[in-house]
C-alpha positions in Angstrom: 24.9 79.5 -42.2 25.6 76.3 -41.6 28.2 74.9 -44.5 28.3 71.4 -45.1 30.9 69.2 -46.9 30.0 66.3 -48.8 31.9 64.0 -50.2 30.1 62.7 -53.7 32.3 59.6 -54.8 30.9 57.8 -58.6 28.8 61.6 -59.5 30.4 61.1 -63.1 28.0 58.5 -64.0 24.4 59.3 -65.5 22.4 58.8 -62.1 25.3 60.4 -60.0 25.3 63.6 -61.9 21.5 64.3 -63.2 19.6 63.1 -59.9 22.0 63.7 -57.0 24.6 66.6 -58.2 22.6 68.9 -60.6 18.7 67.9 -59.5 20.0 67.7 -55.5 22.9 69.1 -54.3 23.5 71.8 -56.9 19.7 72.7 -56.6 19.5 73.0 -52.8 21.8 75.4 -53.2 20.5 77.3 -55.7 17.5 77.9 -53.7 19.6 79.1 -50.8 19.8 76.0 -48.7 17.7 74.3 -46.2 16.6 76.5 -43.6 16.0 75.1 -40.4 15.6 76.6 -36.9 18.5 79.5 -36.4 20.8 78.6 -39.3 20.4 77.5 -42.8 22.4 74.3 -44.2 24.2 75.0 -47.5 25.6 71.5 -48.7 29.4 71.9 -50.3 30.1 69.4 -52.9 33.6 67.7 -53.2 33.7 65.1 -56.0 35.4 62.2 -56.1 35.9 59.9 -59.0 38.8 58.0 -61.1 38.9 59.8 -64.1 40.0 63.5 -63.9 39.1 64.3 -66.8 35.8 63.4 -66.4 36.1 64.9 -62.9 37.4 68.2 -64.3 34.9 68.6 -66.9 31.8 68.2 -64.3 33.0 70.6 -62.1 34.2 73.3 -64.5 30.2 72.3 -66.3 29.0 73.5 -62.9 31.7 75.8 -61.3 32.8 74.0 -59.0 36.2 74.1 -57.7 36.8 71.1 -55.6 37.9 67.7 -56.9 40.2 64.6 -56.3 40.7 61.3 -57.5 42.1 60.7 -54.0 38.8 59.1 -51.6 41.1 59.5 -48.1 42.1 63.4 -49.3 38.6 64.3 -49.8 37.2 62.6 -46.4 40.0 64.6 -44.7 38.8 68.1 -45.7 38.2 69.9 -42.6 34.4 70.6 -43.4 33.7 67.2 -45.1 30.7 66.0 -42.8 28.8 63.5 -45.5 29.7 60.5 -47.7 27.6 59.9 -50.2 28.5 56.7 -52.6 27.2 56.5 -56.2 29.3 53.9 -57.1 28.7 50.1 -58.5 27.8 48.3 -56.6 30.4 45.7 -56.1 32.3 48.8 -55.4 30.2 50.1 -52.6 31.8 49.1 -49.4 35.3 50.0 -49.3 34.6 53.5 -49.3 31.9 53.2 -47.3 34.0 51.6 -44.4 36.6 54.3 -45.5 34.2 57.2 -44.4 32.6 55.1 -41.5 36.3 54.8 -40.0 36.9 58.9 -40.7 33.7 59.0 -38.6 31.8 60.5 -41.7 27.9 60.3 -42.2 27.0 58.0 -44.7 24.6 58.1 -47.8 24.1 55.7 -50.3 23.1 54.7 -53.4 20.9 51.7 -53.6 21.3 48.5 -53.1 23.6 48.7 -50.1 26.0 45.9 -51.2 25.4 43.1 -53.7 24.7 40.4 -50.7 23.6 40.5 -47.4 26.0 39.4 -45.2 28.2 42.8 -46.6 25.4 44.9 -46.3 24.8 43.3 -42.3 28.3 44.1 -42.2 28.3 47.6 -42.8 24.4 48.2 -40.8 26.9 47.2 -37.8 29.9 49.1 -38.5 27.8 52.6 -38.8 26.2 51.6 -35.8 29.3 50.9 -33.6 31.1 53.8 -35.2 28.0 56.2 -34.0 28.2 58.1 -37.7 25.0 58.6 -39.1 23.8 56.7 -41.8 20.9 56.3 -45.0 20.4 54.6 -48.1 18.5 56.5 -51.3 14.6 54.6 -51.2 13.8 57.9 -54.2 10.4 56.0 -54.9 9.1 56.8 -52.0 8.8 60.2 -53.1 7.6 60.0 -56.2 4.4 62.4 -56.9 2.3 59.5 -58.0 3.5 57.5 -54.6 3.0 60.1 -52.5 -0.4 61.1 -53.7 -1.0 57.1 -53.3 -0.2 56.9 -50.1 -2.3 59.6 -49.1 -5.7 57.3 -50.5 -4.4 55.0 -48.3 -4.2 57.4 -45.2 -7.5 58.8 -46.2 -9.3 54.7 -46.0 -10.3 55.2 -49.8 -9.4 51.6 -50.5 -10.9 49.8 -47.3 -9.6 46.3 -47.2 -6.5 46.8 -50.1 -6.5 43.4 -51.9 -4.3 42.9 -54.0 -1.4 45.6 -55.7 0.1 44.8 -59.4 3.1 46.2 -60.5 4.7 46.9 -63.9 7.9 48.4 -64.2 10.6 49.1 -67.3 11.2 49.4 -71.3 13.0 48.5 -73.6 16.9 49.1 -73.4 18.3 49.1 -76.6 20.8 46.8 -77.2 23.5 49.2 -77.9 24.3 47.7 -81.9 21.9 50.0 -84.0 20.6 52.6 -81.4 23.6 53.4 -77.9 21.7 51.8 -75.1 20.4 54.1 -72.3 21.8 52.1 -69.5 25.1 51.3 -68.8 26.8 48.3 -70.2 27.7 47.0 -66.1 24.1 46.9 -65.7 23.8 43.7 -67.7 26.7 41.6 -66.4 26.7 39.2 -62.9 30.5 40.3 -62.7 29.8 43.7 -61.9 26.7 43.5 -59.7 24.4 43.4 -62.7 20.9 42.3 -62.7 17.2 43.2 -62.5 16.5 41.5 -59.1 19.4 42.9 -57.3 18.9 47.0 -58.6 14.6 46.2 -58.7 13.8 44.3 -55.9 15.9 46.5 -53.5 13.3 48.8 -54.7 10.2 46.8 -54.3 11.3 46.1 -50.7 10.5 49.6 -49.8 7.7 50.6 -52.0 5.5 47.5 -50.9 6.5 47.8 -47.1 5.8 51.4 -46.9 2.7 51.9 -48.3 1.0 48.1 -47.3 3.1 46.0 -45.3 6.0 43.9 -44.8 7.2 40.8 -47.8 6.2 37.9 -46.0 7.5 35.4 -49.1 7.8 35.4 -52.2 7.9 33.5 -55.8 9.8 34.9 -58.4 11.1 33.9 -62.3 13.9 36.0 -63.5 15.4 35.9 -67.3 17.9 36.3 -69.3 16.0 37.9 -72.7 19.4 39.9 -74.1 21.7 37.4 -74.1 24.5 39.5 -76.5 24.5 43.4 -76.0 27.1 46.6 -77.2 28.9 48.4 -75.1 29.7 52.3 -74.7 33.0 50.9 -77.0 31.3 49.6 -79.2 32.0 46.1 -78.4 30.1 42.9 -78.6 29.8 41.4 -75.0 28.2 38.6 -72.8 24.9 40.1 -71.1 24.3 37.0 -68.4 22.6 38.9 -65.6 19.0 39.0 -65.4 17.3 41.5 -67.8 13.4 40.7 -66.9 11.9 38.9 -63.2 8.5 38.2 -62.7 7.8 37.9 -59.0 4.4 37.6 -56.7 5.1 38.9 -52.9 2.6 37.7 -49.9 2.6 40.7 -47.6 2.0 40.9 -43.6 -1.9 41.8 -43.5 -2.9 39.6 -46.4 -2.0 41.3 -49.4 -1.0 39.9 -53.0 1.9 42.2 -54.8 2.7 40.8 -58.2 5.6 43.3 -59.8 6.6 42.9 -63.5 10.1 44.4 -63.6 12.0 44.0 -67.2 14.2 46.2 -69.8 13.1 44.0 -72.5 9.1 45.5 -73.0 7.9 47.9 -74.9 5.6 50.7 -72.6 2.1 50.6 -73.9 0.4 51.9 -70.2 0.6 55.4 -69.1 3.9 55.3 -67.4 6.9 53.8 -67.0 6.3 52.2 -63.6 2.6 51.8 -62.7 0.9 50.2 -59.5 -2.3 49.0 -59.4 -3.9 49.0 -56.2 -7.5 46.7 -55.6 -9.2 47.5 -52.4 -13.0 46.9 -51.4 -14.2 50.3 -51.5 -12.3 51.3 -54.5 -9.1 51.1 -56.8 -5.8 53.3 -58.2 -3.7 53.3 -61.0 -0.3 55.0 -60.0 2.5 56.6 -61.9 5.5 58.7 -61.9 3.4 61.5 -61.1 -0.4 60.8 -61.6 -2.9 58.8 -59.9 -6.3 57.9 -60.9 -9.1 56.4 -59.1 -12.2 54.2 -58.9 -14.4 54.2 -56.2 -16.5 51.1 -56.1 -20.0 53.3 -56.8 -18.9 54.7 -60.4 -17.8 50.9 -61.0 -19.1 49.5 -63.8 -20.8 46.0 -64.2 -18.8 44.3 -67.6 -20.6 40.8 -68.7 -18.5 38.4 -70.2 -19.3 37.8 -73.8 -16.9 37.8 -76.3 -19.1 38.1 -79.6 -19.6 41.4 -79.1 -17.9 44.9 -78.9 -17.8 45.9 -74.7 -20.5 48.7 -74.3 -18.2 50.0 -71.4 -15.1 52.3 -72.2 -12.9 51.1 -69.4 -10.4 53.7 -69.0 -13.7 56.6 -69.1 -14.3 55.9 -65.4 -11.3 56.7 -63.8 -10.8 60.3 -62.2 -7.4 62.3 -62.0 -6.5 62.6 -58.0 -5.5 66.2 -58.3 -2.3 68.0 -57.6 -3.4 70.0 -54.6 0.5 69.9 -53.1 3.1 70.1 -55.9 6.0 68.0 -55.0 9.8 68.6 -55.4 12.3 66.4 -56.6 12.4 63.0 -55.0 16.2 62.4 -54.8 16.0 66.3 -53.3 13.6 65.4 -51.0 15.3 62.7 -49.5 18.4 64.4 -49.1 17.2 67.5 -47.5 15.8 65.6 -45.0 19.1 63.5 -44.8 20.8 66.6 -44.0 18.4 67.7 -41.9 19.2 64.2 -39.5 22.8 65.0 -40.3 22.9 68.7 -38.7 19.9 69.0 -36.5 19.3 65.4 -35.6 15.8 65.1 -37.1 14.0 61.5 -37.8 14.9 59.6 -41.1 13.7 56.2 -41.2 15.7 55.2 -44.5 18.9 53.4 -42.8 21.6 51.3 -43.6 19.2 48.1 -42.0 16.5 49.7 -44.3 19.0 49.0 -47.5 20.2 45.6 -45.9 16.5 44.9 -46.1 16.5 45.4 -50.3 19.8 43.4 -50.7 17.6 40.5 -48.3 14.6 40.5 -50.7 16.8 40.7 -53.9 18.5 37.1 -53.0 15.0 35.5 -51.6 14.5 36.3 -55.4 17.5 35.2 -56.8 17.1 32.4 -54.5 13.5 31.5 -55.6 14.3 32.1 -59.2 17.5 29.5 -58.1 15.3 26.9 -56.5 11.9 27.2 -58.7 10.2 27.6 -55.3 8.1 30.2 -52.7 10.4 31.5 -50.1 10.2 32.5 -47.1 11.1 36.1 -45.9 12.3 36.5 -42.4 11.7 39.5 -40.4 15.1 41.2 -40.6 17.1 41.4 -37.0 20.5 43.0 -37.5 
């Protein structure tokens, strides 16, 4: 058994607690670690944060006894091999640099930074120090996206023509119902904004599945300019809470992605991708995928004067879950820890994280300048 200490900074937040600590690291511990070759990896979490009351409560709730408000103390612990950062984006770089200086492998939430220059600087620093590094790209490991990848690999679509994505849900304003997301998400000064948040996801999802983004045009919006924070105080929500974008991909695929925290859901999931190809189409959600091959495609005729005789949803078949998928965050955590311990391949390093920031910057620039923006291949 090889015990591997993981300094976990910022895990008292919703995402850090639920997806990274509980459903990833503690779930790996509960399953007996990660088996491989002659040894088994057992992650040992070391919690770090600013609020000792929250840290103590979180540690006590899960039977943990290692926590501190001093990052450098945590990094100096003899068994600490990995640093994980789930802080708000503007706060990330300082902790990552400290971990790199301490010679730790580094794994981060996305976006890696709130500007491309900082993201590239972190990538270069990690490479120069010779430490292993990775960025969370969780949506690639969702059951629905894994099924979609399998359809692509099988040739089901023929030539892929287009991708249309819908992401989002109504985030309550915080007055008559509490908001489901933290208030910093809606303040520019705190690193908020849906373009910075979601375009980092769209970069790797589109890039890994369909082709690198070559160019884009994007329009952001600030639909809800005032919200109520966690203390019940009104604040100016000046960050973009919706974005509407078209991406031109290598190979000719066109992708349209709508992202919004001000939309009510009338679809099968909080995120859906419709992929249309010459031989078939698919609609993928978080877990399920439905397909329609060309041989079962109906032949509608436009006639708005009569009710349609076609039930358009009836002609789609559910892709079976032949290989049940694990939690997406946990699946990538296991890959990163295997990469750290056994040097197994890991394809989502800080350069991949920098590409996500690059796409977000291009989206913000397109919105600001009201034009198409070319996205150059990143060469750090």
